[in-house]
C-alpha positions in Angstrom: 10.7 -0.8 -19.1 8.3 -3.0 -17.2 6.1 -0.1 -16.2 6.1 1.2 -19.7 4.9 -2.2 -21.1 2.1 -2.4 -18.4 0.9 1.1 -19.2 0.7 0.4 -22.9 -1.1 -2.9 -22.2 -3.8 -1.1 -20.3 -4.9 0.9 -23.3 -4.3 -1.7 -26.0 -6.2 -4.4 -24.1 -9.0 -2.0 -23.3 -9.3 -0.9 -27.0 -9.3 -4.6 -28.2 -12.0 -5.6 -25.8 -14.0 -2.5 -26.8 -13.8 -3.5 -30.5 -15.0 -7.0 -29.7 -17.8 -5.8 -27.5 -19.0 -3.3 -30.1 -18.8 -5.7 -33.1 -19.9 -9.0 -31.6 -21.9 -8.0 -28.5 -23.6 -4.9 -29.9 -22.3 -2.7 -27.1 -22.5 0.7 -28.8 -21.8 2.6 -25.6 -18.4 1.0 -24.8 -16.3 3.7 -26.5 -18.2 6.5 -24.8 -17.7 4.7 -21.5 -14.0 4.5 -22.0 -13.6 8.0 -23.2 -15.7 9.4 -20.3 -13.6 7.4 -18.0 -10.4 9.0 -19.4 -11.7 12.5 -18.8 -13.2 11.7 -15.4 -10.1 9.9 -14.0 -7.7 12.6 -15.5 -9.7 15.2 -13.5 -10.2 13.2 -10.3 -6.5 12.1 -10.2 -5.7 15.8 -9.7 -8.7 17.2 -7.8 -9.4 14.1 -5.6 -6.0 12.5 -5.2 -3.1 15.0 -5.7 -4.7 18.2 -4.3 -6.2 16.6 -1.2 -2.8 15.0 -0.5 -1.2 18.5 -0.5 -2.3 19.6 3.0 -1.2 16.3 4.6 2.1 16.4 2.7 2.8 20.0 3.8 2.0 19.3 7.4 4.0 16.1 7.8 7.0 17.2 5.9 7.1 20.1 8.3 6.9 17.7 11.3 9.6 15.5 9.7 12.0 18.6 9.5 11.5 19.2 13.2 12.3 15.6 13.9 15.4 15.7 11.8 16.7 18.9 13.5 15.9 17.5 16.9 17.9 14.3 16.1 14.9 12.0 16.5 15.3 10.5 13.0 19.0 9.7 13.6 18.2 8.1 16.9 15.5 5.9 15.5 17.8 4.9 12.6 20.6 4.0 15.2 18.2 1.8 17.2 17.1 -0.2 14.2 20.4 -0.1 12.3 21.3 -3.8 12.8 18.1 -4.9 11.1 17.8 -2.1 8.5 21.3 -2.2 7.2 20.8 -5.8 6.3 17.7 -5.1 4.3 19.3 -1.9 2.8 23.1 -2.6 2.6 23.6 0.3 0.2 22.5 2.8 2.8 25.2 4.0 5.2 24.8 3.3 8.9 22.5 5.6 10.8 21.6 7.5 7.6 18.4 9.6 8.0 16.7 7.5 5.3 16.6 4.6 7.8 14.6 6.5 10.3 12.3 8.0 7.6 11.5 4.5 6.2 10.7 3.3 9.7 8.4 6.3 10.2 6.7 5.3 6.9 6.3 1.6 7.9 5.0 2.6 11.3 2.3 4.9 9.9 1.3 2.1 7.5 1.1 -0.4 10.3 -1.2 1.9 12.2 -3.5 2.2 9.2 -2.6 5.9 8.8 -2.2 6.1 5.0 -2.3 9.9 4.8 0.6 10.2 7.3 2.6 7.3 5.7 2.8 9.0 2.3 4.8 12.1 3.3 7.1 10.0 5.4 7.6 7.6 2.5 8.2 10.3 -0.1 10.8 11.9 2.2 12.5 8.5 2.6 12.5 8.1 -1.2 14.1 11.5 -1.6 16.8 10.6 0.9 17.5 7.3 -0.9 17.6 9.2 -4.2 20.5 11.3 -2.8 22.5 8.1 -2.4 21.5 6.8 -5.8 24.4 7.1 -8.3 22.1 6.7 -11.4 19.4 9.3 -10.9 16.9 7.9 -13.5 17.3 4.3 -12.5 15.9 2.8 -9.3 18.5 1.5 -6.8 18.2 -1.8 -5.0 17.4 0.1 -1.8 14.6 2.1 -3.4 13.1 -1.1 -4.8 13.3 -2.9 -1.5 11.7 0.1 0.2 9.0 0.3 -2.4 8.2 -3.4 -2.4 7.9 -3.4 1.4 5.6 -0.4 1.2 3.4 -2.1 -1.5 3.1 -5.2 0.7 0.8 -2.9 2.8 1.8 -4.1 6.3 -1.1 -2.9 8.5 -1.8 -3.9 12.1 -4.9 -1.9 12.6 -7.3 -2.2 9.6 -9.5 0.6 10.9 -11.0 1.8 7.6 -12.1 -1.7 6.7 -13.8 -2.3 10.0 -15.6 1.1 9.5 -16.8 0.1 6.1 -18.1 -3.2 7.4 -20.0 -1.4 10.1 -21.5 0.9 7.5 -22.5 -2.2 5.5 -24.5 -3.6 8.4 -22.0 -6.2 9.7 -22.8 -7.7 13.1 -19.2 -8.9 13.5 -17.2 -6.0 11.9 -14.0 -6.8 13.7 -14.0 -10.5 12.7 -11.6 -9.7 9.8 -9.1 -8.0 12.2 -6.7 -11.0 12.7 -7.2 -12.4 9.1 -6.3 -9.0 7.6 -3.2 -8.7 9.8 -2.1 -12.2 9.1 -2.6 -11.7 5.4 -0.6 -8.5 5.2 2.2 -10.0 7.4 2.4 -13.0 5.0 2.5 -10.6 2.0 5.3 -8.6 3.6 7.4 -11.7 4.4 7.0 -12.8 0.8 8.1 -9.4 -0.4 11.2 -9.5 1.7 12.0 -13.1 0.6 11.5 -12.4 -3.1 13.3 -9.1 -3.2 16.0 -10.3 -0.9 16.7 -13.3 -3.1 16.8 -11.1 -6.2 19.2 -8.7 -4.4 21.3 -11.5 -2.9 21.0 -10.3 0.6 23.0 -11.8 3.4 20.6 -14.0 5.3 22.6 -14.0 8.6 21.5 -14.7 12.1 20.8 -11.0 12.8 18.4 -10.6 9.8 16.6 -13.8 10.4 16.5 -13.1 14.2 14.9 -9.7 13.6 12.3 -11.0 11.2 11.5 -13.8 13.6 11.3 -11.3 16.5 9.0 -9.0 14.6 6.8 -11.8 13.6 6.6 -13.2 17.1 5.7 -9.7 18.4 2.9 -9.4 15.9 1.6 -12.8 16.8 1.7 -12.0 20.5 -0.2 -8.8 19.8 -2.8 -10.6 17.8 -3.3 -13.2 20.5 -3.8 -10.5 23.0 -6.3 -8.7 20.8 -8.1 -12.0 20.1 -8.9 -12.3 23.8 -10.8 -9.0 23.8 -14.5 -8.9 23.2 -15.7 -7.9 19.7 -16.7 -4.4 21.0 -13.3 -3.9 22.6 -11.5 -5.0 19.5 -13.4 -2.3 17.5 -12.7 0.2 20.2 -9.0 -0.7 20.2 -8.9 -0.3 16.4 -10.7 3.0 16.5 -8.5 4.6 19.2 -5.0 3.2 18.8 -3.9 4.5 15.4 -5.0 8.1 15.9 -3.7 8.1 19.5 -0.3 7.0 18.5 -0.1 9.4 15.6 -1.0 12.4 17.8 1.4 11.2 20.4 4.2 11.0 17.8 3.5 14.6 16.6 3.4 16.0 20.1 6.6 14.1 21.1 8.5 15.4 18.0 7.4 19.0 18.8 8.4 18.7 22.4 11.7 17.1 21.5 12.4 20.0 19.2 11.7 22.5 21.9 13.9 20.5 24.4 16.8 20.5 21.8 16.3 24.3 21.4 15.2 24.0 17.8 13.1 26.9 16.5 10.2 24.6 16.1 7.8 26.8 14.1 10.6 27.9 11.7 11.8 24.4 11.2 8.2 23.3 10.5 7.8 26.1 7.8 11.1 25.2 6.2 10.1 21.6 5.8 6.5 22.3 4.8 7.6 24.4 1.9 8.7 21.3 0.1 5.2 19.8 0.2 3.7 21.7 -2.7 6.8 21.1 -4.8 6.4 17.3 -4.3 2.8 17.5 -5.3 3.4 19.3 -8.5 6.1 16.8 -9.4 4.0 13.7 -8.9 0.8 14.9 -10.7 1.9 13.8 -14.2 2.7 10.3 -12.9 -0.6 10.0 -11.1 -2.6 11.1 -14.1 -0.8 8.7 -16.4 -1.3 5.7 -14.1 -4.8 6.4 -12.9 -6.2 7.0 -16.4 -4.6 3.8 -17.6 -6.1 1.8 -14.7 -9.5 3.4 -15.2 -9.6 2.4 -18.9 -8.5 -1.1 -18.1 -11.2 -1.4 -15.4 -14.0 0.1 -17.5 -13.5 -2.2 -20.5 -14.4 -5.2 -18.3 -11.1 -6.9 -18.4 -11.2 -7.7 -14.6 -14.4 -9.6 -15.0 -12.9 -11.8 -17.8 -9.8 -12.4 -15.6 -12.0 -13.5 -12.7 -14.1 -15.8 -14.8 -11.0 -17.4 -16.3 -9.5 -18.0 -12.9 -12.8 -19.4 -11.7 -12.9 -21.8 -14.6 -9.4 -23.0 -14.1 -10.0 -23.6 -10.3 -13.2 -25.5 -11.1 -11.4 -27.6 -13.7 -8.7 -28.6 -11.2 -11.4 -29.7 -8.8 -10.9 -27.1 -6.1 -13.5 -25.2 -4.1 -14.5 -22.0 -6.0 -16.4 -20.3 -3.2 -13.7 -17.6 -3.1 -14.0 -16.6 -6.7 -16.7 -13.9 -6.3 -14.4 -12.0 -4.0 -11.4 -12.1 -6.4 -12.1 -8.8 -8.2 -11.1 -7.0 -5.1 -7.7 -8.9 -5.0 -7.2 -8.2 -8.7 -8.0 -4.5 -8.5 -6.0 -3.8 -5.3 -2.6 -3.5 -7.0 -4.0 -1.1 -9.5 -6.4 1.1 -7.5 -7.1 1.5 -3.8 -10.4 3.3 -4.5 -11.4 0.8 -7.1 -10.7 -2.1 -4.7 -12.6 -0.3 -1.9 -15.6 0.1 -4.2 -15.5 -3.5 -5.2 -15.2 -4.6 -1.6 -18.3 -2.5 -0.7 -20.2 -3.8 -3.7 -19.3 -7.4 -2.7 -20.6 -6.9 0.9 -23.8 -5.4 -0.5 -24.3 -8.3 -2.9 -23.3 -11.2 -0.7 -23.6 -9.8 2.8 -21.0 -8.2 4.9 -20.8 -11.3 7.2 -20.8 -13.8 4.4 -17.7 -15.8 3.5 -17.3 -13.9 0.2 -17.9 -10.5 2.0 -15.3 -11.3 4.7 -12.8 -12.6 2.2 -13.2 -9.5 0.0 -12.3 -7.4 3.1 -9.3 -9.6 3.8 -8.1 -9.2 0.3 -8.4 -5.4 0.6 -6.4 -5.4 3.8 -3.7 -7.8 2.7 -1.8 -5.6 0.2 -1.4 -2.1 -1.1 -1.8 -0.4 -4.5 1.4 -1.5 -6.2 1.1 0.5 -9.5 -0.1 3.7 -7.8 2.7 3.6 -5.3 5.3 2.9 -8.0 4.1 5.9 -10.0 3.8 8.1 -6.9 7.2 7.3 -5.2 9.4 6.9 -8.2 7.7 9.8 -9.9 8.5 12.1 -6.9 12.2 11.7 -7.5 12.2 11.4 -11.3 12.9 7.6 -11.6 12.2 6.4 -15.1 13.8 3.0 -15.1 12.1 0.9 -12.4 14.0 -2.3 -13.2 12.5 -5.3 -11.5 10.3 -3.4 -9.1 7.0 -4.2 -10.9 7.4 -7.9 -11.1 8.7 -8.5 -7.6 5.9 -6.3 -6.3 3.3 -8.2 -8.2 4.8 -11.6 -7.3 4.4 -10.7 -3.6 0.9 -9.5 -4.3 0.0 -12.8 -6.0 1.5 -14.9 -3.2 -0.3 -12.6 -0.7 -3.7 -13.4 -2.5 -3.0 -17.1 -2.2 -2.2 -16.7 1.4 -5.3 -14.6 2.1 -7.5 -17.3 0.4 -6.0 -19.9 2.7 -6.4 -17.7 5.8 -10.0 -17.0 4.7 -10.9 -20.7 4.6 -9.3 -21.3 8.0 -11.1 -18.4 9.7 -14.4 -18.1 7.8 -15.3 -21.6 6.6 
């Protein structure tokens, strides 16, 4: 229901703004801009989003099948079971979905979006097998989705690369702020969703959360002691190295367990194309709606409104020019990336606004895109409270990122 309302609102708001612009501002090109955007985004959502994802999907679903047959997923689920079963009480102990979700979270933390998606879709499929109401999202599916949309990333490699391309002399300066921002957003996601689902906040759950947070802080402190050049080198090497290591270890584990590795890969990979075909309608619907909403200029009006309110309340408004990135991020990753690059070009990559825009981009993930992709892959039509808890975590994450930005960059 919530997703349905949001999607309708994209088009209705865009059309209303277009009418106002045409009649009162004399913008005779606005309707052409919107219709051109519809055709362009409908095409690119298939050719530049779905199809390029197919190869990655096919490969990693094949690797996942090897891992399952070798018992690696079950072992991973068993190790993390005390923590995971408290976040996902509906999932049986040591269920494969536990390990698959961990693989997804791990790939995200390393900044490996392309690898994270196949793992996540496989996890959603496993959770769907446990779901008694196939068209309605279960609590476990919503918790998984919200954790994924919080965008927990420990290595913001792509953002550092874009900062270097924009001429930054301190490209890695956003490393720690980005990680702190995404950790804060993830904690807010767990709290909001956990309260809604009435999770049992016992010593084990709180202890695991505190332990994970402490580990991340220790890692950040260690990285902070490195030189800027070494931080960039660490970011560049670590994610890809770990991913390659995981792939090799899974293949070797399969061979050791006497799994027919190549046949297992092919059997798992066959599902990749089926998943892509299934998610295309959901991607087209969501990305076209987002494009229309963006092209009508609604984001600019929202930013101006927030800036006015902040100024009226007497607060510092230096962060306002970077807000379009934060507002766009839940709707479109490519849109937020484009706005981040534009902000760096306009204000300077090493300016407060430029750095904060990068922090916004690294502190959350594309909520609406992920909802459409993951729920669409298993035929979920009723998303229940997934939209509002995801957006609530995003909003709190933005507030946290602003505070972090003022602490680190002002």
